[in-house]
Backbone as CSV, one residue per row, in Angstrom:
resi,resn,N_x,N_y,N_z,CA_x,CA_y,CA_z,C_x,C_y,C_z
1,MET,44.407,152.500,130.621,42.277,152.631,130.725,42.174,153.170,129.485
2,ASN,42.768,153.452,128.159,42.033,153.943,127.335,41.506,152.711,125.693
3,LYS,42.652,151.499,126.415,42.539,150.154,125.959,40.864,149.632,126.185
4,LEU,39.799,149.730,125.232,38.817,149.163,125.495,38.970,147.570,125.272
5,ASN,37.630,146.738,126.280,37.789,145.653,126.925,37.640,144.452,125.880
6,LYS,38.024,144.599,124.620,37.182,144.243,123.271,37.099,142.542,124.136
7,ASN,36.818,142.029,125.195,36.579,140.810,125.522,35.044,140.608,126.201
8,GLU,34.287,142.118,125.837,33.650,142.225,127.298,32.044,143.272,126.164
9,ILE,32.676,143.091,124.702,31.596,143.270,123.570,30.628,142.593,123.236
10,ARG,29.429,143.078,123.522,27.795,142.442,123.215,27.677,143.676,121.760
11,PHE,27.409,142.675,120.612,26.667,143.070,119.988,25.762,142.201,119.006
12,LYS,24.535,143.234,118.389,23.725,142.572,117.690,22.834,143.249,116.954
13,CYS,23.327,143.356,115.674,22.135,144.692,115.223,20.891,144.358,115.022
14,GLN,21.144,145.713,115.046,18.982,146.388,115.590,18.670,146.598,113.949
15,GLY,19.525,146.887,113.331,18.496,146.993,112.000,18.530,148.384,111.947
16,SER,18.663,149.499,113.048,18.496,151.042,113.158,18.719,151.494,111.643
17,SER,19.482,151.042,110.523,19.813,151.333,109.539,20.725,152.727,109.052
18,ASN,21.321,153.163,110.686,22.142,154.568,111.371,22.991,154.061,110.908
19,CYS,23.844,153.323,110.432,25.451,152.690,110.023,25.584,153.137,108.163
20,CYS,23.865,153.191,107.163,23.633,153.397,106.216,23.130,154.975,106.170
21,VAL,24.068,155.758,107.033,23.587,156.969,106.958,24.973,157.738,106.547
22,SER,25.502,159.114,106.289,26.094,159.593,105.573,26.879,160.465,106.976
23,ARG,27.574,160.366,107.837,27.596,161.445,109.432,28.871,161.541,108.931
24,GLY,29.557,162.989,109.584,30.669,162.855,109.802,32.146,162.700,108.800
25,SER,32.709,161.745,109.025,33.502,161.404,108.922,33.486,159.418,108.587
26,TYR,32.414,159.564,108.610,31.328,158.269,108.419,30.845,157.735,106.799
27,GLY,31.218,159.427,106.048,31.114,159.805,104.668,30.621,158.935,103.658
28,PHE,32.219,157.753,103.458,31.695,156.908,102.221,31.760,156.181,102.364
29,VAL,31.408,154.734,101.324,31.580,153.834,101.251,32.276,152.898,100.605
30,TYR,34.042,152.682,100.122,34.542,153.490,99.421,34.555,151.751,99.176
31,LEU,35.301,151.049,97.825,34.963,149.573,97.591,36.105,148.394,96.975
32,SER,36.111,148.445,97.342,37.720,147.109,97.331,37.293,146.470,95.638
33,ASN,37.834,145.785,94.631,37.966,144.355,94.318,36.860,143.529,94.071
34,ILE,37.114,142.824,95.623,36.121,142.538,96.064,34.726,142.510,95.773
35,ASP,34.720,143.882,97.184,33.316,144.512,96.742,33.145,145.013,95.709
36,LEU,33.714,144.965,94.496,33.342,145.329,93.223,32.660,143.991,92.389
37,LYS,33.020,143.365,91.997,33.129,141.500,91.649,31.551,141.111,92.635
38,ARG,31.729,141.598,94.086,30.095,140.996,94.377,29.087,141.861,93.629
39,LEU,29.314,143.465,93.867,27.959,143.258,93.787,27.857,144.339,92.544
40,SER,28.624,143.517,91.096,27.921,143.579,90.041,27.412,142.189,88.801
41,LYS,28.234,141.183,90.673,27.421,139.848,89.922,26.887,139.691,90.390
42,TYR,26.027,140.349,91.658,24.772,140.757,91.774,23.369,141.471,91.325
43,PHE,23.962,142.156,90.997,22.808,142.770,89.523,22.938,141.976,88.381
44,ASN,23.929,141.768,88.354,24.433,140.951,86.646,24.615,141.472,85.241
45,ILE,25.853,142.324,85.865,26.119,143.747,85.451,27.096,143.653,85.580
46,SER,28.586,144.199,83.792,29.540,143.732,84.046,30.442,145.173,85.822
47,LYS,31.523,144.802,85.921,32.359,145.345,86.903,32.374,147.364,85.814
48,GLU,32.887,147.730,84.896,32.362,148.795,84.257,30.810,149.297,84.170
49,THR,30.102,148.252,84.181,28.318,148.989,84.078,28.243,149.413,85.573
50,PHE,28.672,148.731,86.514,28.788,149.037,87.971,28.958,150.232,88.159
51,LYS,30.483,150.116,88.050,30.896,151.982,88.118,30.901,153.028,87.761
52,LYS,29.694,153.064,86.695,28.801,153.573,85.619,27.924,154.637,86.611
53,LYS,27.567,153.137,87.004,25.821,153.660,87.389,25.591,154.112,89.323
54,TYR,26.498,153.451,89.334,26.376,153.525,90.825,27.336,153.433,91.828
55,CYS,28.859,154.370,91.113,29.991,154.397,91.701,29.971,156.193,91.377
56,ASN,30.942,157.036,92.546,32.359,157.621,91.163,33.301,157.967,91.849
57,PHE,34.755,158.597,92.291,35.673,158.721,92.620,35.968,159.922,93.571
58,THR,35.576,159.478,94.922,36.269,160.351,95.553,37.424,160.691,96.663
59,ASP,38.258,161.610,96.451,39.210,161.430,97.173,40.368,160.800,96.532
60,GLY,40.038,160.416,95.442,40.759,159.472,94.320,40.405,157.886,94.853
61,TYR,39.751,157.487,95.758,39.637,156.557,95.896,37.589,156.237,95.207
62,LEU,37.691,154.940,94.713,36.250,154.165,94.393,34.917,154.638,95.443
63,SER,34.391,154.489,95.347,32.917,154.945,95.875,31.636,154.290,95.567
64,LEU,30.833,154.401,96.038,29.124,154.617,95.722,28.744,155.897,95.847
65,LYS,28.004,156.478,94.907,27.596,157.468,94.877,26.778,157.895,96.303
66,GLU,27.198,159.006,96.529,25.595,159.654,97.713,24.220,160.817,96.220
67,PHE,23.433,159.872,96.257,22.360,160.090,95.670,21.663,161.520,96.271
68,LYS,21.429,160.579,97.560,20.285,161.206,98.578,20.367,162.266,99.299
69,LYS,20.075,163.273,98.913,20.701,164.792,100.191,20.623,164.093,101.509
70,ASN,19.576,163.498,101.681,19.095,162.980,103.244,20.818,162.347,103.775
71,GLY,21.325,161.990,102.769,22.607,160.953,103.303,22.307,159.626,103.306
72,ASP,20.842,158.889,102.728,20.907,158.013,103.225,21.899,157.295,101.468
73,CYS,21.991,155.466,102.274,22.707,154.904,101.027,21.623,155.383,99.810
74,GLN,22.226,154.481,98.982,21.003,154.310,97.995,20.784,152.937,97.684
75,PHE,20.939,152.319,98.252,20.640,150.656,98.706,19.763,150.759,99.610
76,LEU,19.878,151.865,100.643,18.567,151.877,101.416,17.433,151.741,100.816
77,LYS,16.463,150.826,101.267,15.104,150.523,101.227,14.087,150.293,102.350
78,ARG,13.826,151.596,102.629,12.935,151.128,104.008,13.457,151.345,105.151
79,LYS,14.065,151.249,104.996,15.577,150.895,106.464,15.844,150.116,106.463
80,ARG,16.088,149.457,105.217,17.163,148.150,104.722,17.405,148.410,104.044
81,CYS,18.516,147.134,103.852,19.994,147.090,102.542,19.282,146.508,101.616
82,SER,19.447,146.864,100.970,18.987,146.145,99.967,19.628,145.076,98.778
83,VAL,20.841,144.926,99.219,21.925,144.471,98.562,22.675,143.810,99.896
84,TYR,22.114,143.471,100.845,22.518,143.267,102.002,23.410,141.240,101.758
85,LYS,23.301,140.945,100.490,24.207,139.934,100.794,25.496,140.255,100.078
86,ALA,25.437,141.354,99.368,26.272,141.621,98.458,27.186,142.608,99.140
87,ARG,26.196,143.605,100.591,26.940,144.538,100.578,28.808,144.371,100.864
88,PRO,29.057,145.932,100.994,31.039,145.699,100.908,31.334,145.584,101.782
89,ILE,32.559,145.018,101.748,32.957,144.402,103.541,33.325,146.090,104.182
90,GLN,33.650,146.950,103.603,32.864,148.349,105.167,31.808,147.972,105.662
91,CYS,31.344,147.064,104.832,29.584,147.543,105.354,29.470,146.104,106.635
92,ARG,29.998,145.603,106.085,29.814,143.615,107.063,30.981,144.513,108.032
93,THR,31.689,144.941,108.320,33.405,145.000,108.844,32.335,146.073,110.367
94,TRP,31.161,146.955,109.768,30.869,148.132,110.802,30.905,147.070,112.615
95,PRO,30.307,147.859,113.476,31.391,148.241,114.159,32.670,148.166,114.111
96,PHE,32.975,147.100,113.789,34.876,146.158,114.304,35.638,146.827,113.240
97,TRP,36.487,148.242,113.401,37.148,148.964,112.784,37.871,149.563,113.630
98,LYS,39.327,149.059,113.158,40.380,149.613,113.953,39.709,151.107,114.677
99,GLU,39.740,151.493,113.710,39.682,153.233,114.846,38.576,153.933,115.252
100,ASN,38.315,152.919,115.543,36.698,152.586,116.498,36.777,151.790,117.884
101,MET,38.527,151.306,118.358,37.518,150.218,118.951,39.096,150.820,120.205
102,ASN,39.017,152.292,120.524,39.646,152.663,121.404,38.166,152.945,122.637
103,ALA,38.198,153.500,124.091,36.991,153.482,124.797,36.212,154.759,124.176
104,LYS,37.447,156.296,124.124,37.152,157.214,124.711,36.114,157.298,122.961
105,LYS,36.306,156.480,121.878,35.935,156.374,120.598,34.851,155.508,120.362
106,TRP,35.099,154.276,120.953,33.375,153.893,120.876,32.690,153.733,122.132
107,ASN,32.827,154.881,123.369,32.118,155.291,124.574,30.964,156.602,123.942
108,LYS,31.787,157.422,123.431,31.559,158.531,123.035,30.102,159.072,121.200
109,ASN,31.103,157.828,120.432,30.155,157.856,119.389,29.964,157.196,118.769
110,ILE,30.243,155.494,119.193,29.873,154.377,118.237,28.214,153.920,119.656
111,MET,28.965,154.176,120.752,27.666,153.371,121.218,26.238,154.166,121.257
112,SER,26.288,155.505,121.140,25.353,156.505,121.346,24.686,156.193,120.190
113,PHE,25.500,155.620,118.378,25.149,156.311,117.245,24.053,154.980,117.140
114,CYS,24.691,153.120,117.442,24.472,152.183,116.955,24.038,151.584,118.006
115,PRO,23.114,151.379,117.994,21.601,150.721,118.653,21.975,149.608,119.186
116,GLY,22.647,148.940,118.767,23.226,146.784,118.228,24.166,146.800,119.201
117,VAL,25.125,148.169,119.915,25.986,147.792,120.910,25.433,147.289,121.965
118,GLY,26.576,146.318,122.792,25.582,146.054,124.109,24.238,145.480,124.437
119,LYS,24.503,144.924,122.681,22.829,143.768,122.581,22.836,142.773,122.392
120,GLY,22.967,141.320,122.495,22.591,140.087,122.384,24.461,139.138,122.717
121,ARG,24.863,138.668,121.998,25.754,137.482,122.709,27.280,138.198,123.175
122,LYS,27.913,138.109,123.198,29.546,138.542,123.374,30.587,137.725,122.494
123,ILE,30.464,139.050,121.703,31.331,139.061,120.071,32.803,138.718,120.693
124,SER,33.468,137.781,120.426,34.918,137.171,120.718,36.027,138.185,120.571
125,LYS,37.113,138.035,121.090,38.547,138.664,121.162,38.474,138.532,119.330
126,ILE,38.268,136.964,119.431,38.813,136.701,118.226,37.571,136.936,117.029
127,GLN,37.168,137.481,117.135,35.705,137.156,115.862,35.993,139.155,115.803
128,ILE,36.286,139.515,117.218,36.558,141.142,117.234,37.977,141.026,115.879
129,ASN,38.834,140.250,116.483,40.092,140.940,115.198,39.792,139.954,114.072
130,LYS,39.410,139.430,113.392,39.001,138.897,112.513,38.370,139.796,111.672
131,LYS,37.468,140.804,111.963,36.533,141.589,111.818,37.461,143.076,110.828
132,ILE,38.555,143.573,111.853,38.874,144.395,111.774,40.314,143.929,110.913
133,LYS,41.005,142.652,111.535,42.199,142.565,110.064,41.264,142.454,108.727
134,MET,39.875,141.611,108.497,39.322,142.319,106.875,39.547,143.344,106.585
135,ASP,39.532,144.902,107.689,39.062,145.613,107.517,40.013,146.553,106.817
136,ILE,40.873,146.508,107.492,42.891,146.513,107.206,43.564,146.041,105.942
137,ILE,42.513,144.845,105.575,42.693,144.485,104.775,42.683,144.776,102.933
138,ASN,40.877,145.118,103.456,40.003,145.831,102.391,40.388,147.380,102.199
139,GLU,40.639,147.972,103.327,41.212,149.276,103.480,42.257,149.400,102.623
140,GLN,43.246,148.605,102.174,44.227,148.206,101.262,43.753,148.133,100.054
141,ASN,42.719,147.746,99.924,43.030,147.194,98.169,41.711,148.135,97.535
142,ILE,40.721,149.285,98.319,40.331,149.858,97.977,40.290,150.202,96.350
143,ILE,40.389,150.393,95.352,40.257,150.795,94.377,40.958,152.531,94.006
144,LYS,41.610,152.579,93.723,42.349,154.179,94.004,41.993,154.791,92.151
145,LEU,41.656,155.631,91.798,41.933,156.209,89.950,43.195,156.131,90.024
């Protein structure tokens, strides 16, 4: 009963930018080496320069700095991701994170927060599991202090 029926999830991003704003346990965007490489290439700067300008260490892990008091991601411009093509894996896999995939959490938090849930085409169990796996692997590769 507590399992989420992953075969019936519809999702299409609605561009609300809700996922780009810190809130509770969803406060930080942690970066892996892949993320760091992709973002520094996007800005055409070295990884070290990118880290100095855009990152800090949070709880011992590399994360994007939070400059704005309202919690908006530093790359959120007019409710759109200004680095969308280079966005971190954590952002690419939202809302399909392992910790979100139980019915209670999904129904209480994710559905009420993300207007894309229930919209668009059905996302297959294979696609969902692929995103979850990608997020888990990325989590294991987040850069540590």
